[in-house]
C-alpha positions in Angstrom: -2.4 -32.2 -22.8 -4.9 -29.4 -23.2 -7.2 -31.1 -20.6 -4.3 -31.3 -18.1 -3.4 -27.7 -18.7 -7.0 -26.6 -18.2 -7.4 -28.5 -15.0 -4.2 -27.1 -13.7 -5.4 -23.6 -14.5 -8.8 -24.3 -13.0 -7.2 -25.7 -9.8 -4.8 -22.8 -9.3 -7.4 -20.2 -8.3 -9.0 -22.7 -6.0 -5.7 -23.6 -4.4 -4.6 -20.0 -4.1 -7.9 -18.9 -2.6 -8.3 -21.9 -0.3 -5.4 -21.3 2.1 -6.2 -17.6 2.4 -9.7 -18.1 3.7 -8.9 -20.6 6.5 -5.8 -18.7 7.4 -7.9 -15.7 8.3 -10.1 -17.7 10.6 -7.4 -20.1 11.9 -4.4 -18.0 12.4 -2.0 -18.6 15.3 -1.9 -16.3 18.3 1.1 -14.1 18.6 2.9 -13.7 21.9 0.9 -10.6 23.0 -2.4 -12.2 22.1 -1.4 -15.4 24.0 -0.5 -13.4 27.0 -3.7 -11.4 26.8 -5.7 -14.7 26.6 -3.9 -15.9 29.7 -4.8 -12.7 31.6 -8.4 -12.4 30.5 -10.0 -14.8 33.0 -8.6 -12.8 35.9 -9.7 -9.5 34.3 -13.2 -10.9 33.7 -13.4 -12.1 37.3 -12.4 -8.7 38.6 -15.0 -7.0 36.4 -17.7 -9.4 37.5 -16.8 -8.6 41.1 -17.2 -4.9 40.4 -20.5 -5.4 38.7 -21.8 -7.5 41.6 -20.6 -4.9 44.1 -22.2 -2.0 42.2 -25.4 -3.9 41.7 -25.5 -4.9 45.4 -25.2 -1.3 46.5 -28.2 -0.4 44.4 -30.3 -3.1 46.2 -29.9 -1.2 49.5 -32.9 1.0 50.1 -30.6 3.7 51.6 -28.9 3.9 48.3 -31.8 5.9 46.9 -31.7 8.3 49.8 -28.6 9.8 48.2 -28.8 12.8 45.9 -29.7 12.3 42.2 -26.2 13.1 40.9 -24.6 10.4 43.0 -27.2 7.8 41.9 -26.7 8.8 38.3 -22.9 8.6 38.7 -23.2 5.2 40.3 -25.4 4.0 37.4 -23.0 5.3 34.9 -20.1 3.5 36.7 -22.2 0.3 36.5 -22.9 0.7 32.8 -19.2 1.4 32.1 -18.0 -1.7 34.0 -20.6 -3.8 32.4 -19.5 -2.6 29.0 -15.9 -3.4 29.8 -17.0 -6.9 31.0 -18.9 -7.5 27.7 -15.9 -6.4 25.7 -13.6 -8.7 27.7 -15.9 -11.7 27.1 -16.1 -10.8 23.4 -12.3 -10.6 23.2 -11.9 -13.8 25.1 -14.2 -15.6 22.6 -12.3 -14.1 19.7 -8.9 -15.2 21.0 -10.2 -18.6 21.9 -11.4 -19.1 18.4 -8.0 -18.3 17.1 -6.2 -20.6 19.5 -8.5 -23.5 18.6 -7.5 -23.2 15.0 
């Protein structure tokens, strides 16, 4: 009887802790998150298009004939859009990992 009680007590913390850990990594997406996951590919595509257009403009030799402030602003725009794209990819990966669980 003492052995059964001891194993039950030993098993309880393991059982109580076990569902908590996987639930954090394998939770179900809510409605808003599911909707966000559906919309992310289009957002990523739009951001990639913006990055490509901004980069292409910088490949034109005439681009560097502009004043320094305009070149700097263009570079800042490119950095901002690239940062948004990186964040969108990270969010997509995060939501996908939740939806796979």
